N, C-alpha and C positions, 0 to 999 in steps of 0.2 A: 285790850279792853281798857277804857280810860278810868281815871280815879274815882268817878262818881259811883262806880259799882263796888269799890273795894270794901265798903262797909257792909255790903250784902253778903249773904251766905252763898258762895259760889261753889259749893261742894257737891260732887256728883257721886252717887252710888251706881256703879257701872256693872250691870248684871250680864251673865252668860259670856264672860270674857274669854276670848281666845288669844293665843300668842300674837297673832297678827293685829288684833285690836290694840294691844299695848304698843306694838311697834309704830303703828300709824297715828294713834291718838297722842302718844307721848311726844311724837315729833312736833306737834302743833300746840300742845298745852301751854307752853311758855308765852305764846302769842295772845292767849285769851285770859290769862290770869285766873285759871280755873283749877281746882283741886279735884282729882279723881281717885276714888277708891275702887280698884278693880276687884270684882268678885266673880269667881268661876261659876257660882250657883245660878240656876235659872230663877227668875223672879216668879214667885207664887205665894200663896197664902202662908206657907211655912217658912219662907225665907225673907219675908218683909222685916223680920226682927234683926236681920243683918244690917239694916239701915241704922246708923247712929245719929249724927247731927246733920246729915246731908238734907238738902231741900230739893234736890233734883235726882231723878232716876233716869238712866239711859238703858234702853232695852232693845232687844232684837226680835226676830220673827217668831221664835218659839217661847218667848217669855209669856207668862199668863198675866194679863192685865184686865181681868174681868171686874164686874161691879164689886164683888167681895174684896178683891185685892185693892181696888181703888179706895174703898172705905178704910182699909187698913193703912194705905199710903197717906190718906188725909189725916189720920190720927198721928202719923209720924211727921206731920207738917211738911209733906212733899208739895211743892208748888208747880213743878214742871215734870212732865213725862216726855222724854226726848227719844223718839224712835230713830235708830241709825239704819233705817231701811225705808222702802217706799210703801210697802203694804202695812195696813193698820187694822186688819180684821181681828187681831188678837186683843184689841183695846176697846173697852166699852166707853165710847165717847160721851154718851149721855150721862153716865156716872161721873165722868171727869168734869163735865160742865156743872153738874149738881154739886160737886165738891170743890168747885172753883180751882181746878187744876188745869193748867195749860198743857196741850198736847201738840207736839210738832214732829215732823218727819223729814226724810230726805226724798222729795218727790222725784228727783232725777239725779242720778250720779253718773253712771256710764251706760246708757242704753245699748251702746255697742258691745259691751262685755256680755250681756245676757243674750242679745241677738246673735252674736257670733258663736256663743256656746250652743245655742239651738241649732245653728247650721252645722256645727261640729258634730253634734249628735246625729243629725240626718246623714251626713257623709259617713260617719262611723258605722251606723246601722246598715246603710246601703252597701258600702264597699268592704265592710267587715275588716277594717284595718286593725282593730283590736285583736281579732283572732289571727290575722296574718302575722302580726308582730310576735305573738306568743309562739305561733307555729314555726316561724323561721328561726327563732332562738333555740328551738329544739331540733334544728336541722331538717325540718320537714318543709320542702319547697313545692309541695303539691298545691294545685289550685282548686282541688275538689272542695266544694262547699263554700267557696268564696265568691260565687256569682252575684253580681250586683245589677243595677239598672241605671240608665242615663237619667239624670235629673231634667235634662233639656226636654221641654215639651210637656212635662208633667204638670198637673193641676195642684197647686198648693193653696190650702184654705187657712187663712189667718184670722183667728178670733181675738179681737182686741187690737186696735191700731193706734194705741197711745205712743209714748216715746219709744218703747222697746219694739212694739209691733211694727211701727213705721220703719225703723232701721232694718228690722228683719225683712220687711217687704222689699226694701231696696237691695238687700243682699240677694234675696231670691230672684229678683228681676235680672240680676247679673248672670244667673244660670239659665236664662231663657225659659222660665216657667210661666205658665198662666196663673195669675193670682186672683183668688176670690177672697173677699174680706167681709167681716161683720163687725160693726161697732155701733153704739148708740149715737156716736158723732161721726159723720162722714168727713174724711180728710180730703179736701179738694186737690191738694198737691199730689196725693197718691192717685186719685182719680185721673188727673191729667197725665200721670205716668203709666196709665194702663191698668191700674188695680180696679177690679170690678166689685163694687159693694153689692151684697145680696143677702138673702135670708139665711138664717142658720141652717135650716133644713136643706137648702140648696148646697151649702158647703158640705154638709154631712153626706149628701148623695153623690156629689161630683168630685170631691177632692181625693187625690192619691195620697197626699200628705196633709195632716192637720196639725197646726202649731198653736198652742194656747198662750196668749199674752194678755189675758183679761184679769181684773182683780177678783178676789173671792168675796162674794156677798150672797144674800139670800136668793138672788136670781141666777147665780152662776154655780152655786154649790152642786156638785155631782152633775155638772153639765154633760159630762161623758158618762152615760149610764146604759142600761140594757136597751132602752127604747131608742136612744140616739145612735148607739152602736149598730142596731139593726138596720138603720138607714144607710150605713156606710158601705163603700165598696169592699169586696172581699180583699183581704191582705192589705188594708189601709195602714199607713204609718201615722202614729200619734206621738207628738212631742209636747212635753209639758215642762216649761221652765218658769212657771208662774207661781201657782199655789197647789199643794197636793190635793186638797179637797175638791178641786175642779173635776177630779176623776173618781168615780165609784170603783174602788180597787177590786172588790169581789166580782163586779160585773166585767171589768176589763180582763181579769184572769180567765173567766169563762170564755170571753171572746178570743183570747190568745190560744186557748185549748182547741178551738174550732177553726183557727186561722182566719177568723173574721178580722182580727187585728194581726197583721203580718209583722209589724215592727212597733216597738214601744220604747221611747226614750223619755226618762223622767229624771229631772234634777231636783224634784220636790216630791214629797210623799205625805199622805194624810196624817200618818202617825209618826212623822219624822222627829218630833220633839223628844221622843224616847231613844232615838238612835243617832241622828246626825250631829256632826261636830264633836263626836267622841270616838275613841278607839275601842271597839268591841272585839278586836281580833282574838282575844282570849276568852270571850264569853260565849255562853249558849244563848243565842237570840231567841226570845220567846214569841216574837211576832211572826206568826205563820204566814201572813200575807206577803211580807217583804221577802221571806225565804222562798215562797212559791214563785214570786216574780223573778227573783234572781236565778231560779232554776231553768228559766226559759232561755234558749240560745239566741232568741231574737229580741231580747229585752236588754236595754242598757240603762243602768242606774248610776247616777253620780250624786254625790252627797251635798246638794245645795251649794255648788261651786260656781254657778254661772256668773255670779257677781264678782268673782274672786280674781280681779286684776289689779295691778298697781294703780292704774288710773282711777278705777272705781273706789278703791279703799282710800285713796287720797281725797277724793271728792266727798266721800261719806264722812270722813273725819272733819274736814273743813266745814262742810254744811251743817253737821250736827253741832259742832262747837259754835258756829256762827249763829245758828238758830237760838241756842241757849243765850248767847251774848245779847242778841236782839231782844229777847223776852226779858232779860234782866235790866237792860237799858231803857226800853220803851214799852214793854209789855205787848209788843206786836212784832210781826215779821213782814218785811216788804214783799216777799214772795208768798202770796196768799195760799198757794197750793201746799206750802209747808206747814201752815198753821191749821190744825184740825179742830181744836177746841180751846 
């Protein structure tokens, strides 16, 4: 950062800090002349008071940045809300505009990281490698209960073909699957590669595997529910590496009990802010739904780790700090997808 910004307040209150955040952001802080106060607490109405003289907050997916919190941030003289993630459903953008607070995000870091994790979940659920690993370690070499299926020739439905969905489609294509897709914007490159864009109902009815790669908004909340589940093939596989609230958890639990859903892989969960990114190994978890999900032998839960690669974390740190620098220097960001308000 050049000297023209050195008279400005370049201090960031960094909420929901994990050890890896410190590792990657500290690596690049010297290049941006920015001072960061790392806070382990989630941002919410009760933790706003942790902000001292900072004028920037950096937040993650489970921080609460609703209208009430933004009003408090404005009183604290916060000028920038910097999301170190792509999703922004936890931020009230209208309230930010009303209070003249800029909001930026990381629109694309490593789509390969999330897309590859989605495929890893499919292969794990299909071939039961997680069970085989534990079984062999106990000197049990039986194959009973490990029967899988060929991915080749199966129909995969992809809901959302943005950066991540597009990479996922190309990965799936390599397995020889038929690919159906739904998005409000049709990607002509994917069409040319054989991806068939169709209606959501068609995907629900025809897909053997459904992978969610769409944002969470009023149109997509609980996209997977009792009605849409009823349209699906028996023993369908559902993968969600996007946002937890795309799935109505209680409805999918009922579908698992009847084997309507034969496999479920989730890296996100609707109530994850109370659980994920923390060690609860010594706690009694009060969330009955996550406990019920984890009781199913055909459910795989990972704790929002799809983004968790060296390449992705490097890009997240560089883009987040670059966004802040741009806003401090010229009150704008060249990448328009990064500036939300």
